[in-house]
C-alpha positions, 0 to 999 in steps of 0.5 A: 500499500502506498500510504504505508511507505510513509510509515515506521515499522511500528506504525505499520504494526498498528495497520496491520492490527486493524487489517487482522481484526477486520476478520473479527465480529463485533465484541469484547476481546481480551488483550491477551487472547488476541496476543496469543491469536496474532502470535504477538508478545503480550507486552509490546502488544498492549503498548501498541493498543494503548498508543492506538487508543490515544490516537483515536481519542485525539481524533475524536473516534471511538477508543478501543480499550474498555478496561486496562486489558480489554478491548471493544472492537467493532468494524468502522470504516471511517475510523480505520480510514482517518487513523490510517491517514492520520498515521501518514500525516504525522509521519517524519516522511510525509513531513519531509515530502511536504515540506520539500514542496511547501518550504523548498528553501529548508535543509535537513539540519533545519528539519531535523530540529524541527521534527526532533529526530536525528538526521540518521533516523530520518534517513532510515525512516525514509528508506522505503520511500526513497526505494519507491522514488528510485523505482519512479526514477526520482532521486531524493538529495537528502541534504538539500530536501529535494527531488530530481528527475523527470518533472512530469512524474515528480508532480505526479508523486506529489499529487498522489502523496498529498492526495494520500495524506490529506486529500489535498487539505494540506496545501489548502491549509498553507499560508500560500496564495492560491487565488488564481488557481481557485478562480481557474478551478471555479471557471472550469468546472462552470464550463466543462465537465471535468470528471474528477472531484473538485478537490483532486483538480484543485490539488493538481493546480496547486502543485503545478503552481508551486513547481513552476514558481520554484522554476522546477520546469517540465520536460518536453512530453513523449506524445504530441498533439494531445487534443484538448480544445475545451480547456486550453484557452482557460489554461493559457490565460491563466498560465500566461500570468505566472509563466514568461516562456511560451514553451513552458506555457505550452508544456503546462497546458499539455500537462495539466490537460493530461491530468484532467483527461489522460491520467485518471482511470475510467469506469464508465463510458462517457463521450465527453470525458473519453473523447479527447483520448479516443480522438488522440489514440484513433488518430495515432493508430491511423498515422502508425504510430508504434506506441498506439499500434502496441496499445491496439494490439494489446487490446485486441489480445486482451478482448479476444484471447484473454476475455473471449469476446464476453465483454459488451460494447461499452466494457470493450470501450472502457477497457481500451481507454484504460489500457491506453492511459496505462501505456501512455502513462508509462511512456512519459519516462519509460519507467514506473510512475506514481499512479493514483489509483493504486493509493489503497491496499491492492495486496489481496488482489495480486494474491488472487487466483485470477491474477496469478493466471492473468499476469504470466499471459500479460507480461508475455504479450508486453514482452512481445510487443517489446521487440517492436521497432521504437518499443524496446523500453517496454521490456525494462518496465514489463513486470510493473506494467504487466502488474498495472495492467492486470489490475485494469483487467481483474474487474472484468472477470466478474459476472456483469448482469444489469436500479435505488440511486447510488452516487460514487464520489471520488473513491481514489483507489481505482481498483476498488472503485471498478469492483464496486461498480461491478458489484452495484451493476449485479443488483438490478434495482441500483441506478449508479451515479457517477460523481453526482452534482450537489442538487441531484437526488441521491439515496446513498453516496459511497465514498472513502472520506466523508469530507468529499460529500456534497452535504455532511448531512447525506446518507453515505457508506464508507469504503474501508481502505483497509478491508476490500470486503464491503459486500457483507454489510453494504447489500443489506443497507442497499436493501433497506433503502429500497424497502423503505422507498417501496412502502414510504 
């Protein structure tokens, strides 16, 4: 899980406790009994529970401990999600990354004094994150607290990190002036159907503004002539006020449009949302672009051989759309990139029987494509690319039959979102509304954080980031709402 890269071993054990407890029914439990059940030493386990309990109280969540050596467990997605995010926000690694963007003049000696942790300990705690950054070809200058590498990928990482830790709120709460970005966001939302949560768009704009102000300029994009006629005039007008270079204005327009239209994954066919990417793809297939021809070949292999022509037209278009997004993303620097949809817990999907069957076939297909002209770079990223493509394919192997109005609000983990969509589609009384407008009538919202809801008085269901098994309690909830409407 991406968020766990920021955590210490002790913090990871706390998350592991929540994961283990998700398999237990509601009730009272002896600390001694659980320590034996988990194979953990009693005294360190009790100390861990006390620390968890103190954090939950600080967060104004229901505490765990009801006596010195007894706890009361009840699965609570809101509590689990807030606890996980609070650990990330408190972590030295995340505070280091946040400072590197918000306070670029700060050096490690100053940061060490600020967090009361020695430089050697900071470096040790950051090792998992440094290794992840290296996989994405991002280098970390520890003493200068600076990230270097492909600028577009660095911006993607900052967006992913701030979204994972605070849904972008840490930038909003900073003392920096983002009036121009807020005005741009308002104009974009009024004019164009950007199928992203406004908080995510705002975060994208803020990160790009800060990196531009710090003179961290974008490289030339590997793909040309991305097609986004709608937003370009607004972006050009905004960027001309903060950048002098026509080249950088053009590259920032391309990058922001890439973020809006190409970077996020799709779970439904929508002509306006998918049109720019599909126009670009069709144009380049026609012009015999090697990468787009490879995308076309891989899509046909998946649809015909792996999925045996079982997808309907809408699902085929969604599949092609997301395959194209994945290949285009990796082509930015021809290495692994920070993908937004991988912010959740994907380990259980990687251990599934279907994944274990899919992965070798997908990896073999990528190796075959890497032998084509100008696509040799695919061989170096075949493992990471194959894993990402498999996560795209997994939900399509679940039966798809065909309505209360259920609103899906910015579930950042694409994999969970796709599974939720497939689950809801199997219920013939469900009508799914993607990213509903504030005035739309919705019977139940599904999201990961209630702060993303259009109204805090809305009826909602929270997906637990630490536990993907939502079906056992979501279905009764939906049936109860249906019956309530039926007999109202």
